[in-house]
C-alpha positions as CSV (number, residue, x, y, z in Angstrom):
1,M,179.9,87.6,168.0
2,K,178.2,88.7,164.8
3,K,180.2,86.1,162.8
4,L,179.3,83.4,165.2
5,V,175.6,84.2,165.1
6,T,175.6,84.4,161.3
7,F,177.3,81.0,161.1
8,F,174.8,79.5,163.5
9,L,171.8,80.8,161.6
10,V,173.2,79.5,158.3
11,A,173.8,76.1,159.8
12,V,170.3,76.0,161.2
13,F,168.8,76.9,157.8
14,L,170.9,74.3,156.0
15,L,170.0,71.7,158.6
16,A,166.3,72.5,158.1
17,M,166.6,72.1,154.3
18,Y,168.5,68.8,154.3
19,V,167.4,66.8,157.4
20,P,164.6,64.4,156.3
21,V,161.1,65.7,157.1
22,S,160.4,62.5,159.0
23,A,163.2,63.4,161.5
24,A,162.0,66.8,162.5
25,Q,159.5,69.4,161.4
26,W,160.9,73.0,161.2
27,D,158.5,75.9,161.0
28,L,160.5,79.1,160.3
29,Y,159.1,82.6,160.9
30,G,160.1,86.2,161.1
31,S,158.8,89.6,162.0
32,A,160.2,92.9,160.8
33,R,159.2,95.9,163.0
34,V,160.1,99.6,162.8
35,G,158.8,102.3,165.2
36,T,158.4,105.9,164.2
37,F,157.5,108.0,167.2
38,W,157.7,111.6,168.3
39,T,158.0,112.1,172.1
40,D,157.5,115.2,174.1
41,L,158.7,115.4,177.8
42,D,157.6,118.2,180.1
43,E,161.1,119.2,180.8
44,A,162.2,119.1,177.1
45,D,162.1,122.2,174.8
46,T,161.5,120.1,171.7
47,M,159.7,117.0,170.5
48,D,162.2,114.2,169.7
49,L,161.9,111.6,166.9
50,N,162.9,108.0,167.3
51,H,162.7,106.2,163.9
52,A,164.5,102.8,164.2
53,L,164.3,99.0,163.9
54,Q,162.7,97.7,167.0
55,S,164.7,95.4,169.2
56,N,161.8,92.9,169.2
57,A,162.1,92.4,165.4
58,R,162.8,88.7,165.2
59,I,163.5,85.5,163.3
60,G,163.1,82.0,164.7
61,A,161.6,78.6,164.3
62,H,159.4,76.0,166.0
63,V,160.8,72.5,165.9
64,K,158.9,69.2,166.5
65,N,160.2,65.7,166.5
66,D,157.8,63.2,168.1
67,A,157.9,63.8,171.9
68,I,160.8,66.3,171.6
69,G,160.1,70.0,170.7
70,G,161.9,73.3,170.8
71,R,162.1,76.8,169.6
72,F,164.7,79.5,169.0
73,E,164.2,83.2,168.3
74,Y,166.7,85.9,167.7
75,G,166.0,89.6,168.0
76,T,168.2,92.7,167.4
77,S,169.5,95.2,170.0
78,Q,171.6,98.1,168.7
79,G,172.2,96.3,165.5
80,D,173.5,93.1,167.2
81,A,171.7,89.7,167.2
82,N,170.5,88.6,170.7
83,I,168.8,85.4,171.9
84,R,165.2,86.1,172.8
85,L,164.0,82.5,173.1
86,L,166.0,79.2,173.2
87,Y,164.4,76.2,174.8
88,G,163.6,72.5,174.3
89,T,160.6,70.5,175.5
90,V,159.8,66.9,176.1
91,D,156.4,65.2,176.5
92,L,156.6,63.1,179.7
93,G,153.2,61.6,179.2
94,A,151.9,63.0,182.5
95,G,153.0,66.6,181.7
96,Q,155.7,68.5,179.8
97,L,159.2,69.5,180.8
98,L,160.7,72.7,179.3
99,V,164.4,73.6,179.7
100,G,165.9,76.9,178.4
101,Q,165.1,80.6,178.1
102,T,161.5,81.8,177.6
103,Y,158.7,83.7,179.3
104,G,158.0,82.5,182.8
105,P,154.6,81.5,184.2
106,F,154.4,84.9,186.0
107,G,153.5,86.9,182.9
108,I,152.9,84.2,180.2
109,G,149.3,85.4,180.1
110,S,150.0,89.1,180.4
111,F,149.9,90.2,176.8
112,I,146.5,91.7,177.1
113,S,147.4,95.1,175.5
114,G,148.5,95.9,172.0
115,Q,150.3,99.2,173.0
116,V,153.1,99.6,170.4
117,Y,155.0,102.6,171.8
118,A,158.5,101.9,173.3
119,T,159.0,98.6,171.5
120,D,155.5,97.2,171.9
121,N,155.3,98.2,175.6
122,G,152.0,96.5,176.0
123,L,151.2,98.2,179.4
124,L,153.6,95.6,180.9
125,Q,154.4,97.9,183.8
126,F,150.8,97.3,185.1
127,V,150.4,93.5,184.7
128,P,152.5,90.5,185.8
129,Y,155.6,90.3,183.6
130,T,159.2,89.4,184.3
131,G,160.5,88.9,180.7
132,R,162.4,86.0,179.3
133,K,164.7,84.1,181.7
134,A,166.5,80.7,182.0
135,M,164.3,78.2,183.7
136,G,163.2,74.6,184.1
137,Q,159.4,74.4,183.8
138,Y,157.0,71.6,184.4
139,S,153.4,71.9,183.0
140,V,150.4,69.7,183.3
141,D,147.1,70.7,181.8
142,A,146.6,74.3,182.8
143,L,149.2,74.4,185.6
144,K,152.8,75.6,185.1
145,I,155.5,75.6,187.7
146,A,159.0,76.9,187.0
147,L,162.3,77.3,188.8
148,V,163.6,80.5,187.3
149,Q,167.0,82.3,187.2
150,P,167.0,84.6,190.2
151,V,167.4,88.4,190.0
152,E,170.2,89.4,192.4
153,T,171.2,92.6,194.2
154,G,173.4,93.7,197.1
155,D,176.1,91.0,196.8
156,P,173.7,88.3,198.1
157,E,174.0,84.7,199.1
158,V,171.5,83.0,196.9
159,L,170.6,79.4,197.8
160,L,167.2,79.0,195.9
161,P,166.0,79.8,192.4
162,Q,163.0,82.0,191.8
163,L,159.7,80.2,191.9
164,Q,157.0,81.1,189.4
165,L,153.6,79.4,188.8
166,S,150.4,80.1,186.8
167,Y,147.0,78.5,186.2
168,D,144.8,79.1,183.1
169,M,141.1,78.8,182.9
170,K,138.9,79.0,179.8
171,M,135.1,79.2,180.0
172,D,133.3,79.9,176.7
173,A,134.1,83.6,176.1
174,V,136.1,84.2,179.3
175,A,139.8,83.4,179.7
176,L,141.5,83.8,183.0
177,N,145.1,83.5,184.1
178,F,146.3,83.5,187.7
179,A,150.0,83.8,188.5
180,G,152.5,84.1,191.4
181,A,156.2,84.6,192.0
182,F,158.5,84.3,195.0
183,Q,162.2,84.9,195.6
184,T,164.3,85.2,198.7
185,Y,168.1,85.5,199.5
186,D,170.4,87.0,202.2
187,L,172.4,90.1,201.5
188,A,176.1,90.7,202.1
189,N,177.0,87.1,201.3
190,G,174.7,85.8,204.0
191,D,175.7,88.2,206.7
192,G,172.9,90.7,206.1
193,D,169.1,90.7,206.3
194,T,166.9,88.5,204.2
195,L,165.3,90.2,201.2
196,T,162.0,88.6,200.2
197,A,160.1,89.5,197.1
198,W,156.7,88.1,196.0
199,A,153.6,89.0,194.0
200,V,150.3,87.6,192.9
201,G,148.5,88.7,189.8
202,T,145.7,87.9,187.3
203,N,144.7,88.6,183.7
204,V,141.2,88.3,182.3
205,R,139.9,88.4,178.7
206,L,136.2,88.8,177.8
207,T,135.0,88.2,174.3
208,M,131.2,87.5,174.8
209,M,130.4,90.8,173.0
210,D,132.4,90.0,169.8
211,P,133.8,92.0,168.0
212,L,134.1,94.1,171.2
213,Y,136.7,92.7,173.7
214,I,137.6,93.7,177.2
215,N,140.9,92.7,178.8
216,F,142.0,93.6,182.3
217,G,144.6,92.5,184.8
218,G,147.0,93.6,187.6
219,F,149.2,92.5,190.4
220,Y,150.0,93.1,194.0
221,G,153.3,92.3,195.8
222,Q,156.4,93.3,197.8
223,N,159.7,94.2,196.3
224,T,158.4,93.2,192.9
225,G,161.2,94.9,191.1
226,N,163.7,92.7,192.9
227,F,162.4,89.6,191.2
228,G,162.2,91.3,187.8
229,Q,158.7,92.7,187.5
230,F,158.9,95.1,184.6
231,G,159.4,98.7,185.6
232,A,158.5,98.2,189.3
233,A,160.2,99.5,192.4
234,R,162.9,97.6,194.3
235,A,163.5,97.6,198.0
236,D,165.4,100.5,199.4
237,I,168.6,99.0,200.9
238,T,170.5,101.7,202.8
239,D,172.9,98.9,204.1
240,P,172.7,95.1,204.2
241,N,171.0,95.2,207.6
242,N,168.4,97.9,206.8
243,I,165.9,97.0,204.1
244,E,162.8,99.2,203.4
245,D,160.3,97.0,201.6
246,A,158.5,98.4,198.5
247,D,154.8,97.6,198.3
248,T,153.2,97.8,194.8
249,Y,149.8,97.3,193.2
250,A,148.9,97.9,189.6
251,V,145.9,97.5,187.3
252,A,145.3,97.7,183.5
253,L,142.2,97.9,181.4
254,V,142.0,97.5,177.6
255,L,139.0,97.9,175.3
256,G,139.0,97.0,171.6
257,T,136.9,96.3,168.6
258,K,137.0,95.8,164.8
259,L,135.4,98.1,162.2
260,D,135.5,96.1,159.0
261,T,139.2,95.3,158.6
262,I,140.5,98.0,161.0
263,G,141.1,97.2,164.6
264,L,140.6,99.9,167.3
265,E,142.0,99.7,170.8
266,A,142.3,101.9,173.9
267,G,144.1,101.2,177.2
268,V,144.8,102.6,180.6
269,G,147.2,101.5,183.3
270,F,147.7,102.6,186.9
271,R,150.4,101.7,189.4
272,N,151.1,102.7,193.0
273,E,154.3,102.1,194.9
274,E,155.0,102.8,198.6
275,I,158.6,102.7,200.1
276,G,158.6,104.0,203.6
277,N,157.2,107.6,203.4
278,V,157.5,107.7,199.7
279,D,154.2,107.2,197.8
280,A,154.5,107.3,193.9
281,D,152.0,106.8,191.1
282,L,152.3,106.0,187.4
283,M,149.6,106.2,184.8
284,A,149.5,105.4,181.1
285,Y,146.9,106.0,178.4
286,Y,146.9,105.2,174.7
287,L,144.6,105.0,171.6
288,Q,145.5,103.1,168.4
289,A,144.3,101.7,165.2
290,T,145.6,98.6,163.4
291,I,145.4,99.1,159.6
292,P,146.2,96.1,157.4
293,L,148.4,96.5,154.3
294,S,147.9,93.0,152.9
295,Q,144.9,90.7,152.5
296,N,146.1,88.1,154.9
297,G,146.9,90.7,157.6
298,A,150.6,89.8,157.8
299,A,151.6,93.4,156.9
300,F,150.1,96.3,158.8
301,I,150.7,99.7,160.5
302,V,149.6,100.8,163.9
303,P,149.2,104.6,164.4
304,E,149.1,105.4,168.2
305,I,148.9,108.3,170.5
306,G,149.3,108.2,174.3
307,M,150.9,109.5,177.5
308,F,152.8,108.3,180.5
309,D,152.0,110.4,183.6
310,Y,154.8,110.2,186.1
311,E,155.0,111.9,189.5
312,D,157.3,114.7,188.3
313,E,156.7,114.9,184.5
314,D,154.5,113.8,181.6
315,E,155.6,111.9,178.5
316,M,153.4,112.4,175.5
317,Y,153.9,110.6,172.2
318,A,152.5,110.1,168.8
319,G,153.5,107.9,165.8
320,L,153.2,104.5,164.4
321,K,154.7,101.0,164.2
322,W,155.3,99.3,160.8
323,Q,155.3,95.5,160.8
324,I,155.5,92.7,158.3
325,N,155.3,89.1,159.5
326,F,156.8,86.4,157.3
């Protein structure tokens, strides 16, 4: 697998060098990221260090050739290359069609937090986010509609892809994103009950008090973990004909500013989940500074402290992320 990936990357770079510029425009990029964090769990006797290359360190390219476009991006996971993004686009005149693997509409506007702990976690447990999946997406102006690879459980009979959509609005110093997701299938190869998962969410960015910015967002839904919402609960399935739905709501708030060249940011997230008689909460807090190491801002470090407050234990952490974009 490593040899195949290496061969592919070499071929791409050679192609980018020798294909005439008029045929396609290749914009290559990369981002090296290392995290150094000490974590202290309530139940642990010592504080543990994690100093490693982050799995979202990446190398990739944007490609443009008239009405055709595309992008690929490779990351690293446990030392192996993995595909983060791989898609093509075509301008249809009355909209754009995207085919491949990328971020779905439910979550495309959810990077409102710069939290760097746990591989740039970004408070994603508290805002709409389902990661990168295979899809076919049609977008026109501010509207995106996508048929997304479904997330399956319980040996299901799946007849429909997952549906995601979003709508973006920009008004002076206010940016809004509204999103929704829906998925349904029958358990036990169609002989069991129907599992339905859905959610609606929003993200808002306020910059009218520049350099101060305020970002907030959240979502509400049922069985959100079953369609891939990051970190959320799944339905409790005791057997294919007995489904206990999980109801979830979550909110996140981020405040940030800039003092000369140093960026400061603080964030908090809250999530509540109810499954039958079980009621569980999760909270997260962090405070960070972004300190540039180069004049153009491509190299920087981000010291950060924070905590995750679970029902049965707390996870406190401190450390920093090192990053160079090239």
